[in-house]
One Martini backbone bead per residue (centre of mass of N, CA, C, O) as a GRO file, in nm:
protein
   90
    1MET     BB    1 -13.353  -3.722   3.467
    2ALA     BB    2 -13.156  -3.474   3.618
    3GLY     BB    3 -13.351  -3.354   3.806
    4SER     BB    4 -13.517  -3.258   4.083
    5THR     BB    5 -13.858  -3.309   4.237
    6THR     BB    6 -13.824  -3.167   4.486
    7SER     BB    7 -13.910  -2.953   4.714
    8THR     BB    8 -13.880  -2.616   4.799
    9ALA     BB    9 -13.899  -2.308   4.945
   10THR     BB   10 -13.983  -2.167   4.662
   11ASP     BB   11 -14.251  -2.368   4.626
   12SER     BB   12 -14.420  -2.222   4.813
   13PRO     BB   13 -14.718  -2.058   4.884
   14ALA     BB   14 -14.580  -1.831   5.064
   15THR     BB   15 -14.462  -1.660   4.819
   16ALA     BB   16 -14.765  -1.529   4.750
   17LEU     BB   17 -14.845  -1.337   4.987
   18GLY     BB   18 -14.710  -1.068   4.920
   19PRO     BB   19 -14.823  -1.011   4.630
   20THR     BB   20 -15.119  -1.034   4.716
   21ALA     BB   21 -15.112  -0.802   4.920
   22LEU     BB   22 -15.025  -0.584   4.718
   23VAL     BB   23 -15.271  -0.595   4.530
   24LEU     BB   24 -15.494  -0.560   4.745
   25GLY     BB   25 -15.383  -0.295   4.865
   26ALA     BB   26 -15.400  -0.125   4.607
   27PHE     BB   27 -15.703  -0.160   4.567
   28SER     BB   28 -15.787  -0.041   4.840
   29ALA     BB   29 -15.657   0.241   4.812
   30VAL     BB   30 -15.797   0.318   4.539
   31GLY     BB   31 -16.101   0.242   4.609
   32THR     BB   32 -16.160   0.467   4.811
   33TRP     BB   33 -16.163   0.702   4.584
   34ALA     BB   34 -16.394   0.530   4.406
   35PHE     BB   35 -16.623   0.407   4.590
   36LEU     BB   36 -16.553   0.078   4.662
   37ILE     BB   37 -16.640  -0.016   4.954
   38PRO     BB   38 -16.682  -0.327   4.977
   39TRP     BB   39 -16.406  -0.403   4.834
   40THR     BB   40 -16.202  -0.245   5.015
   41VAL     BB   41 -16.255  -0.389   5.277
   42LEU     BB   42 -16.189  -0.674   5.182
   43ALA     BB   43 -15.906  -0.615   5.060
   44GLY     BB   44 -15.781  -0.496   5.319
   45ALA     BB   45 -15.817  -0.740   5.506
   46LEU     BB   46 -15.660  -0.940   5.325
   47ALA     BB   47 -15.393  -0.782   5.310
   48ILE     BB   48 -15.331  -0.793   5.608
   49THR     BB   49 -15.333  -1.099   5.641
   50PHE     BB   50 -15.129  -1.175   5.414
   51GLY     BB   51 -14.900  -0.986   5.510
   52VAL     BB   52 -14.850  -1.111   5.788
   53MET     BB   53 -14.793  -1.394   5.680
   54GLY     BB   54 -14.560  -1.303   5.491
   55MET     BB   55 -14.376  -1.197   5.718
   56HIS     BB   56 -14.345  -1.459   5.869
   57TYR     BB   57 -14.216  -1.621   5.628
   58ALA     BB   58 -13.986  -1.421   5.558
   59ARG     BB   59 -13.836  -1.458   5.833
   60LYS     BB   60 -13.790  -1.776   5.745
   61GLY     BB   61 -13.717  -1.752   5.408
   62THR     BB   62 -14.012  -1.712   5.269
   63GLY     BB   63 -13.992  -1.474   5.069
   64ARG     BB   64 -14.083  -1.130   5.068
   65LEU     BB   65 -14.087  -0.854   5.272
   66TRP     BB   66 -14.162  -0.596   5.106
   67THR     BB   67 -14.437  -0.695   4.994
   68ALA     BB   68 -14.577  -0.745   5.266
   69VAL     BB   69 -14.546  -0.462   5.388
   70THR     BB   70 -14.678  -0.299   5.159
   71GLY     BB   71 -14.951  -0.450   5.158
   72THR     BB   72 -15.024  -0.388   5.452
   73ALA     BB   73 -15.018  -0.078   5.432
   74LEU     BB   74 -15.227  -0.049   5.204
   75GLY     BB   75 -15.455  -0.204   5.343
   76ALA     BB   76 -15.473  -0.021   5.592
   77ALA     BB   77 -15.531   0.242   5.442
   78GLY     BB   78 -15.790   0.147   5.297
   79PHE     BB   79 -15.949   0.049   5.540
   80LEU     BB   80 -15.931   0.309   5.719
   81GLY     BB   81 -16.039   0.504   5.506
   82THR     BB   82 -16.320   0.375   5.481
   83VAL     BB   83 -16.403   0.386   5.777
   84MET     BB   84 -16.376   0.696   5.807
   85LEU     BB   85 -16.574   0.769   5.586
   86LEU     BB   86 -16.821   0.628   5.714
   87TRP     BB   87 -16.805   0.778   5.988
   88ALA     BB   88 -16.840   1.070   5.867
   89MET     BB   89 -17.129   1.005   5.732
   90SER     BB   90 -17.289   0.934   6.018
   0.00000   0.00000   0.00000
């Protein structure tokens, strides 16, 4: 075996936080307009959480910052959009 089997910074699970936040944020933002209210709230909250963690690790050099920031923004938009929609209906 010629290659090393030790893990590197790119092998960390932290590299998946940004893309996960991006997918959940996109679902949350789109789901608000499709009235998938319970799922958009959950996806938005998870996108914000994973996105903030992804930004933290990206600043340390693990993962990509733009996916974490975009996922956080989409998650916040979906989460706040759903909350405002529910608040306006009550």
